[in-house]
C-alpha positions in Angstrom: 0.0 -0.1 -0.3 1.3 3.3 -0.4 1.6 6.1 1.6 -1.9 7.9 0.6 -4.1 4.5 0.5 -2.6 3.9 4.1 -4.1 7.3 5.3 -8.0 7.0 3.5 -7.9 3.0 5.5 -6.8 5.2 8.5 -9.8 7.6 8.1 -12.0 4.8 7.3 -11.3 2.5 10.1 -11.0 5.6 12.5 -14.7 7.2 11.1 -16.2 3.7 11.6 -14.9 3.0 15.4 -16.0 6.5 16.3 -19.0 5.9 15.1 -19.9 1.9 16.8 -18.4 4.1 19.6 -21.7 6.5 19.6 -24.3 4.5 18.6 -23.1 2.6 21.8 -23.3 5.5 24.2 -26.2 6.6 22.9 -28.1 2.9 22.8 -26.8 2.8 26.6 -28.0 6.2 27.2 -31.9 5.4 26.0 -31.1 2.0 28.1 -30.6 4.8 30.9 -27.5 2.6 31.8 -24.8 3.9 34.2 -22.1 5.4 32.9 -19.3 2.4 34.2 -21.2 -0.4 32.5 -21.1 1.2 29.0 -17.5 2.1 29.6 -17.5 -1.4 30.6 -19.0 -2.0 27.0 -16.7 0.5 24.8 -13.6 -1.3 25.7 -15.0 -5.0 26.0 -16.0 -4.5 22.9 -14.6 -6.9 20.4 -14.8 -5.2 16.7 -13.6 -1.9 19.0 -10.8 -3.9 20.1 -10.2 -5.1 16.5 -10.1 -1.4 15.2 -7.7 -0.8 18.0 -5.7 -3.1 16.5 -6.3 -2.5 12.8 -5.3 1.0 13.4 -2.2 0.4 15.6 -0.9 -1.8 12.9 -2.1 0.5 10.1 0.1 3.2 11.7 3.5 1.5 12.0 3.5 0.2 8.5 3.0 3.6 7.8 6.0 4.9 10.0 9.2 2.8 8.6 7.4 5.3 5.0 7.6 8.1 7.1 11.2 7.9 7.7 11.9 7.2 3.5 
């Protein structure tokens, strides 16, 4: 992947991650869940964990290219 592809991938994944977190927050508030409960859901959600890993991987892939 070139730099532009990596940047676009990071932006799309980050955007999706933020939308998912917002959706969890809104649903939790609608269900009147305690704040600590929906924070636990966000921190332990498998999809969010995988998105964070993907973002980290993209960051490490782009670092060597930035030094060239």
